[in-house]
C-alpha positions in Angstrom: 3.6 -2.3 13.9 4.9 -4.3 16.9 7.9 -6.6 16.7 5.9 -9.8 17.0 3.7 -8.8 14.0 6.7 -7.7 12.0 8.6 -11.0 12.6 5.5 -13.0 11.7 5.0 -11.0 8.5 8.6 -11.5 7.6 8.3 -15.2 8.0 5.2 -15.4 5.8 6.9 -13.3 3.2 10.0 -15.5 3.3 8.0 -18.6 3.0 6.3 -17.4 -0.2 9.6 -16.3 -1.8 11.2 -19.7 -0.9 8.3 -21.6 -2.4 8.4 -19.6 -5.6 12.1 -19.3 -6.8 11.0 -17.2 -9.8 10.0 -14.3 -7.6 12.4 -11.4 -7.3 13.7 -11.2 -3.7 14.3 -7.6 -3.0 15.2 -8.1 0.6 19.0 -8.3 0.2 19.1 -4.9 -1.5 16.2 -3.3 0.3 15.7 -5.0 3.7 13.6 -2.0 4.9 11.0 -2.7 2.2 8.4 -5.0 3.7 5.4 -3.7 1.7 3.5 -2.8 4.9 3.5 0.1 7.3 1.6 1.4 10.3 -0.7 -0.1 12.8 -2.6 -3.3 11.5 -5.0 -3.1 14.5 -6.1 0.5 13.8 -9.2 -0.6 12.0 -8.6 0.9 8.6 -6.3 -0.4 5.9 -5.1 1.4 2.8 -4.2 -1.2 0.1 -2.0 -0.6 -2.9 -1.1 -3.0 -5.7 2.6 -3.7 -5.3 5.8 -1.8 -4.4 7.3 0.1 -7.3 11.0 -0.8 -7.6 11.4 2.3 -9.7 10.4 4.5 -6.7 12.1 2.3 -4.2 15.5 2.9 -5.8 14.9 6.7 -5.6 14.2 6.8 -1.9 16.6 8.8 0.2 16.4 9.9 3.8 17.0 13.7 4.3 20.5 14.4 5.6 21.7 10.9 4.7 19.9 9.0 7.4 19.4 5.2 7.4 16.5 3.7 5.5 14.0 2.0 7.7 10.5 0.6 7.3 9.2 4.1 8.1 10.8 5.2 4.8 8.1 3.3 2.8 5.5 5.4 1.0 7.8 8.5 1.1 9.7 8.6 -2.2 7.5 10.2 -4.9 5.3 13.2 -5.0 2.3 10.9 -4.9 3.6 9.2 -1.8 4.0 12.5 0.0 0.6 13.6 -1.1 -0.8 10.4 0.3 0.9 11.0 3.6 -0.4 14.6 3.7 -3.9 13.3 3.4 -3.4 10.7 6.1 -2.2 13.5 8.5 -4.9 15.9 7.4 -7.7 13.4 8.0 -6.4 11.9 11.3 -5.0 8.6 10.0 -1.5 9.7 11.1 -0.4 11.9 14.0 2.6 14.1 13.9 4.0 15.4 10.6 4.2 13.9 7.2 7.9 13.0 7.7 7.7 12.0 11.4 8.0 8.3 12.3 5.2 6.4 14.0 1.9 8.1 14.8 0.1 5.7 12.5 -3.7 5.4 13.0 -4.0 3.2 9.9 -2.3 0.3 8.2 -0.9 0.5 4.7 -0.1 -2.6 2.7 0.2 -4.2 -0.7 -1.8 -7.0 -2.4 1.6 -8.2 -3.8 4.7 -7.8 -1.7 7.2 -8.4 -4.6 8.7 -5.2 -5.9 8.9 -4.7 -9.7 9.8 -1.9 -12.1 6.8 0.0 -13.2 7.4 -0.6 -16.9 7.8 -4.4 -16.4 4.7 -4.6 -14.3 2.6 -2.7 -16.8 3.6 -5.1 -19.6 2.2 -8.1 -17.7 -1.2 -9.4 -18.7 -4.1 -9.2 -16.3 -3.9 -13.0 -15.9 -0.2 -12.7 -14.9 -1.1 -10.1 -12.3 -3.9 -12.2 -11.0 -1.6 -15.2 -10.6 0.9 -13.0 -8.7 -1.9 -11.9 -6.4 -2.9 -15.5 -5.8 0.7 -16.4 -4.9 0.8 -13.6 -2.3 -2.8 -14.1 -1.0 -1.6 -16.3 1.9 0.4 -13.3 3.2 -2.5 -11.0 2.9 -4.7 -13.6 4.7 -2.1 -13.7 7.4 -2.3 -10.0 7.8 -6.1 -10.2 8.0 -6.1 -12.9 10.6 -3.6 -11.1 12.8 -5.6 -7.9 12.9 -9.2 -6.8 12.7 -9.9 -4.2 9.9 -13.3 -2.6 9.8 -12.6 -0.9 6.5 -10.3 -1.8 3.6 -9.6 1.1 1.2 -8.3 0.0 -2.2 -6.1 2.5 -3.9 -6.5 2.4 -7.6 -8.3 0.3 -10.2 -5.7 -2.5 -10.3 -5.8 -3.1 -6.5 -9.6 -3.2 -6.9 -9.4 -5.7 -9.8 -7.0 -8.0 -8.0 -8.9 -8.0 -4.7 -12.2 -8.7 -6.6 -10.4 -11.6 -8.3 -9.1 -13.1 -5.0 -12.5 -12.7 -3.4 -14.3 -14.3 -6.4 -12.1 -17.5 -6.2 -12.4 -17.7 -2.4 -8.8 -16.8 -1.5 -9.8 -14.0 0.9 -12.7 -12.5 2.7 -12.9 -8.8 3.3 -14.9 -6.4 5.6 -16.4 -3.2 4.2 -14.5 -2.1 1.1 -14.1 1.4 -0.4 -12.0 2.6 -3.3 -10.0 5.8 -3.9 -7.7 7.1 -6.6 -4.1 5.8 -6.5 -1.8 8.5 -5.3 0.7 7.8 -8.1 -1.9 8.6 -10.7 -2.2 12.1 -9.2 1.5 12.5 -8.6 2.9 11.3 -11.9 0.2 11.1 -14.6 -2.0 13.7 -16.4 -5.7 13.6 -16.3 -7.0 15.1 -19.5 -5.7 18.7 -19.6 -4.8 18.6 -15.9 -1.2 17.7 -15.2 0.3 15.8 -12.3 -0.4 17.4 -8.9 -2.8 19.9 -10.3 -4.7 21.8 -7.5 -8.1 20.6 -8.8 -7.0 17.0 -8.7 -5.5 17.4 -5.2 -8.8 19.0 -4.1 -10.7 16.0 -5.5 -8.4 13.6 -3.8 -8.9 15.4 -0.5 -12.7 15.0 -0.9 -12.1 11.3 -1.4 -10.3 11.2 2.0 -13.1 13.1 3.6 -15.6 10.5 2.4 -13.3 7.7 3.8 -13.1 9.4 7.1 -16.9 9.7 7.3 -17.3 6.0 6.4 -14.7 4.8 8.9 -16.2 6.9 11.7 -19.6 5.3 11.0 -18.1 1.9 11.5 -16.4 2.5 14.8 
C-alpha cells in the first residue's frame, strides 16, 4: 500500500467518522488499525466484516516491537492461519510474519472496530446500516484500484455486500466466498474443535479454488 493511497484512505475514513459522531473512533488508541492491508492493485481482494476490537487489544509484536499497519490480521490463531494460506497459495511472499510481500489486498466492509460480543448482539438491520455508512470508503477503495476478484470471508461479509449491491451502493467484479478464518480458529464445527486438521485441510482446498479462479481471470 503506497503512501498516497494510505493518506487518501485515512482521509475518507476520517470524513465518515466526523460525519457520524456516534461511531467509535479507535484511531487515538490504535492508530495502526486502518482496516486494510496489502496491495490494492494486486487484482484480488479478501474482504472481512469488521475489525474485532477483542482481538485488536490482544495484538502484540514479538520482542516488544512497535505496532504498525503490518500488525493487522496477526493476533489470533485464525489470523495466523489466514496468513499461512496466503503464503502457501502465493498471495503473499516471504514468511507469515514478514512485512510487505503482499500479492493481495485485505480490507473490511466496515472500518469501525467493535467488541465481538457487542457486534453479535446487533440486529441485521443495524449491521446493514453500518455497512451503508462505510460504503463510501469501500467505494473509494474500489475506485482507486482495479480488483478482478473479490473474496468475501464469511457469511456476514457476504450478506452485507449483497445488501450494498442490492441498494446500488457498490458495484463489484467477480465475487467468491470462503469460510471466515475466525470460525476455524475460534469456534467448533460439530464434533470438530477449533483448528482441527480436517477443517484446516478443507480451508486449504477453499484457497486452492480461489487461486484457480484468480489465475483464470488474469
